[in-house]
N, C-alpha and C positions, 0 to 999 in steps of 0.2 A: 535370901542368898545374897552373898557379897562378892563382888568382882573387885580386884585390887591390882595396883602396879606401884613400883618404887619411883619416886620423883623427889630429887633433891633430898634424899635421906628419909623421906616420909612415905608411908603407905597410904594410898588414897583408895577408898572403897565406895562403890555405888550400889545402892539398893535397887532391887528389880523394880522397873517402872510399871505402871498400870497398863492393861490391854489397850491397843489401838482402837479408836472409833472410826466407822465408815459412814459416809453419807452418799445418797443418790444425787449426782449432779446433772443427769440427763438420762435419756432413754435411747436405746438402739431398738428400732422396730423393723422387723422383717415382715413384708406383706407378701402373701401368696394368694393369688386368685386365678385358678385354672393354669394356663401356661405363662401368665404374667407374674414375675417375681422381681421385687426390688426392695431395698433397704433405706430407711430414713433415720437421721439422728436429730433428736429434739432435745432442747435444754430449757424449755419454758416451764414455769411453775404450773401453769394451766394449759393442758393440751386438749384440743378438740379434733376429733376424727370424724370424717364424713364426706359427703359429695359437695358441700357448699363451698363457694370460693373463699369464705372467711375461715375455713378450717386450716389447722396447722398441718395436719396430714390429710391430703386430699385423695379420696378414693374415686375410681371410675364408676360411673353410674351403672355399668354393667356388673359391678361387684355386689349390688344390693338388688333386692326385688324391685320390679318396676313400679310398684305402688308407693315406694318410699319417697320418691322425689328428691328435691335438692335440700337435704337436711344434715344436721349433726347427729350421728348416731351413738357416739361414745365420748364422754368427757373425762379426763384425768386430772387430778390435783396432787401437787407435791406438798405434803404435810409432814413436818419433822424429819425431812430427808428421805421420805418414803412416798412413792406414788401410789395413789388409791383411785378407785373407780368412783368419780363424783356423781355421774349420771349416765344413762344410756337409754336408747329407744326400746322401751319394754315390748313394743309390738313385734320386734324382731327376735327370734329365739337364739340369742347369743349364749354360748357356753364357754366356761373358763376351766381349762384342763379336764373337759368332760362333764363338768358340773354346770348347772344353770348360773349365769352371771348375776352377781348381786351388787347393789350400791354399797360403797365402802370397802370392797374387796381389795386386798393389798396386791401390788404388782411386783412379783419376785422374779429373780433370774430364771429365765426359761419358760415362764408362763405363756400359755397360748389361749387366745380367745378366738373362737371359730363361729362361723355362720354357715352351717352345713347346707342350707337351702341354695346358696350361690357358691359354695366351696371357697369362701373367703376365710383366710387364716392369718391372724396377727400374732407374731412371736415377740415377746418383750425381753430385753436384756438391759437392766439398769446399769448405768455407769457410776462407779464409786470412786472416791478420792479421799485422802487423809484430810482431816479438819486442819484449818490454818493454825490452831493452837492445840498442841498435844499435852494434856495435863501430866506432869510428872514430878517427882521429888528426888533429889539427890543429897546425901549426907556423907561427909568425908570422915574416914576413921584411920588412924595409923596404929598398926599392930605393934605392941611394946617390943617383941623380940626382933621385929624387922628394924625398928628404930635403933635398938641397941647394936645390931650387927653393922649398920651403916656408920655409927659413931666410931666403932672400933676400927673399921676399915679406914676411916679418914685419919686416925691417930697413928697407924703403923707406918714404917718406912719400907716394908717389903715391896711395896709397889713399884720402887725404883730399881730393884735388883736386876731385873732383866735388862733394863736400859744400860746399866753399868757393865754387865757381862758382855753385851753385844758390842759396846764401844771398845772395851779392852781386847776382845777377840780380833776386832778388825785391825787394831794397832799392831798386834803381834803378827798377824798375817802379812801385813805390809812389810814389817821388818825382815821376815824370813824370805821374801821374794828376792832373787838375784837381780842386781842393778842392770845387767845385760838383758834380762828378761823384761825389766821395766822399760829399757830403751827400746827393745823390740815392740813391746806392746805399745809404747808411745808412737813409735814409727808407724806401726800398723794403724793406729787411731788417726794419726796425721794423714796417712795415705788414704784411709777411708774418707776422712773429712775432705781432703783435696779431690779425691776421685768424685765425691758427691758434688763438690763445688764445680769441678770440671764438666761433669756431665750436665749439671744444671745450667752452666754458662753455655755449653755447646747446644743444649736443647733450646735455650733462649735465642741464640744466634740462628739456629736452624728455623725456629718459628718466625723470626724476623725475615730470614731469606725466603721462607715459604709465603709470608704475607707479601713481600715485594713481588714475588713470581705471580701470586694470585692477582695483585693489583695490576701488573703488566698484562696479564691475561684478560682481565676485565676490560682494560683499556683497548686491547686488541679486539675483544669481542664487541666493544661498543663501535670501533671503527668498521669491523666487519658488518655489523648490523646496519650502519649508515650506508655502507657500500651496497649491501643487499637491498636496502630500501631504495636507494637511487636506481639500482638495476632494475628493481620491480617497477619503478615509475617509468623507466625508459621502455621497459617491455610493454607496459600498459599503453604508453603513447604510441609505441610501434604497433601494438594490436589495434588501437583506435584508428591509427592512419591506414593500416591494412584493411580494416573493416570499412572505412570511408571510401577506400579505393574500390573494394569489391562492390559496395553498395552503389557507388557512382556508376560502375560498369554494368550493374544489373538493374539499375533504377528504371531505365527506359523500358525494359522488358516487363518489369512488374507493373509500371504505370499502364502500359499498353494492355496488359492482361486485366487490371483491375477497373480501369476507367475508359478504355478505348470505346466501349459501346455507348458511352455517354457523350461522345463528340460527334456532332452531325454535320453532314454537308447540306448547305443551304443553297437553294436554287430558286430562281424566279425570273420575272420579266416585267417590263414597264413600257409605257407608251406616252405620247404627248397629245394634248388636246389644244385647240385653238383658244387663246385667251378671250374671255368674254362670251363665246358661244358654247364652249365645251365640246365641240365636234372634234372627233379623233383626226389626227394628221395622217395622211396616206401618201404612199409613193405615187408619182404620176404614172399614168398608164403608159406602157411601152409602145413606142411608135415604130412602125416598119415601112420600108419603101415598097415599090411595085415588085421587086425581086424577093421581098421577105426579109431583107437585112434590117437590123435594128439601127435606127438613126438617132435615137435618144433614149437613155436609160435613167431611171429614177435614181436620185441621190438624196442624202439628208437635206442638202440645201434647197432641194426642189420639192420638199414635202408640202402638201396642201390639204385643206380640209375638203376640197372639192374632188369630183370624180369618183371612179370606182376602183381605184388602185388599192392594193393591200395596205392594211393599216401598218404603220412603221412600228414594230415591236422589237425591243432589245432585251436579250437574255443575259444573265449574270450568275455567278456562283460565288460562294464564300463558305465560312465555317462558323459554327456556333457550338456552345456546350451547355448541357442540362444542369441546372443548380437546384432543382427540387420545386415542388408545388406547381409544376407545369411551366415554369419560367426558363427561358433560354437567353444567354448573354451572347452578344456578338458586337460587330462594329456599326456605327452610324452609317458609314458609306456602303454597307451591305443592304440594309433595309431602305436606304435612300441612295440607290447606286448612281443616279444622275449627278450627285455631287462630285463624284470622282471620274465621271465619263466626259472625256473632251468633246465627243460628238454631241453630247447633250448640251454642253455649255455653248458651243457654237450655234446649235440649233435654236436654242432659247433667245439668242440675240438676233438671229437672222429671220426666224418665222414667228417669233413671239408665241411659242408653245409653252404649255405648262405640263410637267411630268405627272403621271398617275401610275401607281403601282398596281399591276394587274394580278399577279399571283406571287405567293411566297410559300415555300414548303421546305420541310426538313426531312433529310434522309439519314436514319440511324443505322449503324452496322447491326446485323442480325435481325433487322426489322424489315419486313418485305414490302411494306407499303409506305408511301410518303405521308407526312403529318402536316396539315395545314398550319401555318404560323400567322399569328395576328399581332400586328405592331402595337407596342404598349407605350414606350417612351424613349427619348434619347437624352444624352447629357448635353449641357449647354456648351461646354468647351472641349471636353475630352471626346474622342472618337469611340463612343460607347452607345449601345442601344440594348433594349430589353424587348423581347417578344414573348408571347404566350402560345403554347401548343394547343391546338383545338382538338384535344383528345383527353377524355377522362373516363375512367381512371387511367393513369399512366402504366404502361407495361412494366412488370418487375424486372424485365431483362434490361432496362435502361438504368444504369447507376447514376447516382447524384455525385457530381464532382465537388469535393471539399475545397473551400477557399481559405487562404492564409490570412490570419488576423494579427500575427506577430510581426511588427515592423523590422525586428532584428533578423528575420528569416532571409532577407534579401541583402547581399553584399557582393561587391565586385569579386570576381574570381570563383564564385560558387557555381556548381553545375546546375544546368536547367534542362528541361525536356520540353519540346514543342510538339503538339499533336494536332494535325489538321489535314486539309485537303488542298495543298498547293497544286496548281495546274488543273484542278477540277476533274472532270471525267476523263481528260486526256491521259493523266497519270494512271487512272484505274484501267484504262484500255491497254496502256503500255505494259502492264503487268501480265497481260494475256498473251497467247501465241499470236504471231502476226497474222496468220490465216483467220483465226477466230476473231481477232480484233477488226480485220477488214470486213469480214462477214457481218459483224454486229453493226458497224457504221453504215453499211450498205442497206441493212434492214431497218434500222432506226434512224431517221434523218433529223428528227427533232430532239432537242434536249430532254423534254419531258418523257418522251418514249424511251431514249437511251437510259436515262437514270432509272426509269421504272423497270427496265429489263435488268440492269445491274443490281437493283435492289432485290428483285425476285430471285436472282441467282446468287445473292449474298457476296457480291464482289465489291460492295462499298466498304472500304476499310480505311481508317486514317493513316497518314504517314507520321511516323514518330522519329524525331531527330533529337540529338543531344549536343549540348555545347556548354558555354560558360558566360557568365555575365561579364561584359566588357566595359560597361559604363553605367552610372546611375544618375538620374535627374529626379527633381521632385515630381515631375509628371511624366517621366519616360524611363523605361529600362532598355538598355542596349545589350544585345547578346549576339552570339555567332552561330547558334543552331540553324541549319540550313532551312530555308523556306522559299516560297515563290508565290506568284499571283494565284489567288484562290485560297490562300492561307489566312487571309484576314479574318479576325474573329476567333482565331484558334486559342486554346488555353495554353499558358506558359506555366509548367509546374516547377516548384522550388524544391530544396533538398528535403523538406518534410513530407513530400508527396501531396502537397496542396497547391492550388492554383495561386500564383503570385502576380500574374499579369494577363492581359488580353492582347494578342498580336494585332498590330494595325497597319504596319508599313514595313517595307524592305528597301534598303539603299542599293540600287541596282549596280552601282560602281564598285561596291565592296560587300561581299557576302558576310563579313564579319560584323556588319552594322545592320541588324534588324531591330525593330522597335516594338515595344509593348506598353500598354497603359497599365499602371499599377492597379491591382485588383481592389484596393481600398475605394477607388472611385467607382468601380462596379458595385461594390457593396452598398454605397451611399445611394446610387441610382436605384438599386433593387428595393432598398427600404422605402424609398419615396413612392415606388409603385405598388406597394402593398405586399411585397414578398416577405415571408417569414422563413427563418432558418428551419430546415427539415428536422423532424424528430429523430431520435437516435436509430429507430428501426429502419429509417430511410437512408441512412448512411452506413458505410462499412466501418469496422474497427480500424481506425486509422493508426492508433498507437502501435499495434502489432506490426504494421507495415511501414512505420516511418523509416526514412532513410537518412543517414548521417552525412552523405555526400552533398556538397553544395553545387547548385547548378542554375544559371540565369537562362531565361528564354525570351524571345521576342517574336511575335507572330507577324508574318508579312503577307502582304497581299500579292 
C-alpha cells in the first residue's frame, strides 16, 4: 500500500513499514498472602524472590512453610526481552496458572504463580516498550498524472483572476459612495478613536488618582498602626503599674499567709557568774528593821556570789525565722543579749561578772510547744547569728522562708514588708480584751509561763508592717516599715516575696529609719555553718506568688 501527499509539485509515497517489535523492560509483581497485598516493580535482568535479605523481592517468613527457612524460592532471568523461570525450590509445590511450575517457563502478562499451602500468590505483568531502533524502509514515488497537473497549474494565469476582480470591485464601491457619507464615516471613525483615546486617558488618570488615594490611605494606616502600637504600650505600662500597685497593697497579706508561720518569737534568759570561780551572782538578802520595814534592797550593783539571795537572771525576747534544715537566723544581740544590755555592761565592770546563757527557745505560730534553740555561730562584723532547732524532724506546718540572691532586687523606693514580734508578749496581750489580758498576767507571772499559755491558745502571731526602702548602704538597708523593741532578727521581705534583710535596729528619734542587714551576709554565715539550701519539696512555688511591687524593710529591736 502507498500513502502520498503533494509537495512542491511532486507526489511522495511511503511504503507500509514492518510491524513494531516489543521487549520486556521490567516486571510488575503483585504479591498476595492472606490479607497482606502489595505491588513491586523490578527492572533487573536477574530477579530473586524469597525470604533472604539478598532477594530482590523480599517475602515475609509467614508466607512460606516454617521448614523453608531463610532461602531464595524462585529465580527469574530476562533472556531476549522475555522473563523465564531460571530456578525454584522444588520442595515447595508451586503452580503456574494451575499447572506445576517448571524451569524455563515463560512469564507472560497475567501469569500467576501460587503456593496453596500458605495462600501465597504472585501475579506478573511484564512492562513493554518500543525498541530504540525501529527497522523501516521508505521509498519516494511521484505519480505521473499528479506531476502533470502541478505543472499545468503553475503555467496558467487564472490563479490571479480572483485577486483582480476583488481589487476592481473595491475601487468601484468607493467611487459610488457619497462624499458626505465618507465625511460622516470619517467623523464617526475620528469620534470613535477620540472617544477611545479619551476613555483611555480618563482611565489612566483615574488609576493614578486611585493609586495616590491608596498611597495616602496606606500612609494613614501606617500612622494609625504606630499610634495603636504606642497606645498599646501605654496601656501595657498602665496595666503593669496598676498590677504593681495592687500587688504592693496585697503583698503583706500574702506574705503573712504564706510565711507567717515560719517567723518565730525567741525568748530566753541569762545570768552572771563570778570571774575565776564560776559561782552565780545573786541579789543580796533583803534586810528589815524591827518593825519589818525594808532597809536595804538588792540591786545590780550589789550582786554577790555569797549568800542565799536569788540568782540574778535577766529575760529577753526577739525574733527569728526558719530557713530550712533546722536552721534559724536572728541577730547576734539576741543570742548574746548582754551585748546590748546597759545593765550587763555596768555589772561587768563593777562586779567582774561573766554572762552565761541559761535558756533559749523559739515559739512558732500554730505550734503549741516551745522548741529549744542551740547557738551555732555569729558573724564577725554584722549583727547576725545562726541557731539550730533541737527538734527533728521539723513539723510540716513550719514553712521555709526563701532568701533573695538577686542583688538588683533591692533598690531605694521599693516596697518592703517586715514580719516580727516588736514589744514581745506585751503586744500579744494588747490584742486581747482588757479583762482577759489582766487575768492572764495575774495567773502567769513569769515569761516562760506566759509565753507557754499564749502558745497553747495559739495567740502567738507576728506583726506584719509595710513600707519602703529609704536608703541603701553596702552593709545596711534603711526602711520605714514600723517596728519596735523585740523586732530584732525579723525578716525583711523584698518585692519578689523573698527575704532581703534581717532587722537589727531602730532609730527611736525617727520611725522612718529602721535598719536591716542585707541577707547576703546571712547566706554567707549559713554556708559557713554547714547549712544547705532546702530541696524544692521543702519550699513553696515562689514564681506563682512573686510580687512585682517593690518594698524595702528593716527590722528593729
